[in-house]
C-alpha angles and dihedrals in degrees: 000000000000091000092050091051091049091048091050090050092052094047092046091051092049092048092048092051092046090054091051102033089147088072091053089051090056091051100043097070089061089058098040099040099041113017104040098047090047090051090052092050093047098043094045090047091051089050092052091046093050093051092045096050091052086068095044117146127215119270113281102184133053109191119176113267131209118196113202111202114197106214128189121149099337094122112183089356091087090064090074091050092051093045094052089051091052091051095056115132090220107123096211128083121285121197112200113208115185106188109200109207110209092005092181093058092037097051092144092056090046091051091047089055092049090050088063096059095089090044094055092049089064092064124080116241092006124119133171128214113183115204113195113199102199096193114055110241103163136247100309095051089047093054093046091049088054091047090052091052096042122107100179125108090228123047121207117189120204138171118244090243095053125099128187145219110250094249095054099105091042092055093043092052092050088067091054092060085090107077090211091068114096096167141016132203119227126219118246131199131186109257098189096049095141096055100089148333089273094055090049090054093048091048088058090045091053091049097045106030102028111026098032096029096051092044090058096041093048092059087063089043089246102119106156101210144359104228117245088218093058129009140125134220142177103257095220092052093045092052090046093058092045102260119254120348130223129256114056142305088044091175096060090040091056092045090053091050091051092050090055088074094057099091094047093042105031093178093067112121129192106193130186116232097219094179094049099092128195124180121215137176114251126205110282101204136046089246093055090045090051091053091049094049091046086062098039099046099036089052090057092065092043094051099039100041106021110029102028108024090129089060092071094092131107086223088070107024100032120243098276095049092042094055093044094048092047095050102034100024103043108015100038098038101036109023103032097057089055093045092049094053093044090046093057094043089051091045094051096045096043105038103021136234101306097059089041090054092045092055090047091054092049092048092048093057094040093053092040089060092045092047092048091052091050092048094049091050088051095045099048102032106029116017115105088192104045095154090054096040096051088065090073092058090098090061091056091085090067095045105071130079125316099026116049096357095053091050093051090045086055089051089051093050092050091048092051093049089047090055092046096051105023105024090239095189087074089065094058119139090211089090138012114273093247091058093052092044091055092055122094113283110235 
């Protein structure tokens, strides 16, 4: 009986789509123009990366490293971050710089950092330099304060709630053996994966879209962003371009400014250190996730179209980076979420529930197959914890469109409209309102 019902559902869906093939024709270009070329770039890049890393040589340089930890309200949580930096297998010197933003209000975080002074002294080649910022100035001022205090040749920025595998610095520094590399993206995983359904979905998103996706893109020198929670830079280069800038989404802003050198200096590379693993806490509820995506996705429109519109030129980015940023930075991340939501509203109001449901079923299976392919590439080519990661395979059935992905697309569309009509980036919690208001208005 169950098989007969399933068979009926499949046949009804096929018949419905055949009757309204014009709707399918409207949808297909989204898949063919955006999804399939991106899959080819990512999968081919992962293949190149896998073959290249099999021939990897031991580390040949040991520059001094400064790790800037942005701290605001983590309390004792920063102790784990500091401990994992002390325990790095990297033989060179590591300077740990916890910068406490609003140290007066965050006295517990400041005290937790001071409690680590005696701990750090027990480790060879590890030092700690605590920088208390008594007046809260936000994330950008915290990073720049750390940059001003840093002495290392390589700067690594990390959030106060991020911990690391003990080979992280070693793997990051390997990328800097190439003198054409000014910056490196670090690989992030979700630390609190077991907390909720939402954290399971984000764990998959980090594996598929971030760890696997950035690995593939970096092989083509097309990495989209160096995460603000975990990235690395040559200190001299970072100081030369003025450090981090105000407003919000300082990580994408900095990445955009670096890419503007690519046409004039075509040898510049921005790699992704796939094996340098950081672990961070993801939002645990739908409300927390909504707030995060409001910031992430609204900032995309602000940075691409308001703050850096002049950057969209082959004369600055180079032709390859220009095309990729235009298609997969602007069109896919800003235009497509709006089109998807409007498409389904139009579909439901024009053709009714049955065609709407039929398209949802088709999209579910299409994106389930694509997500499975991405996950398998990640699992067998990239994952350093395959026995642990395969346990989340069950959750993959909830990840594709139209379950988790449709909800987050809705968040994206709302965030973009909020930025268009209300300049949502000015409401960011990454800095006090008076700091953002004093920045240039774009």
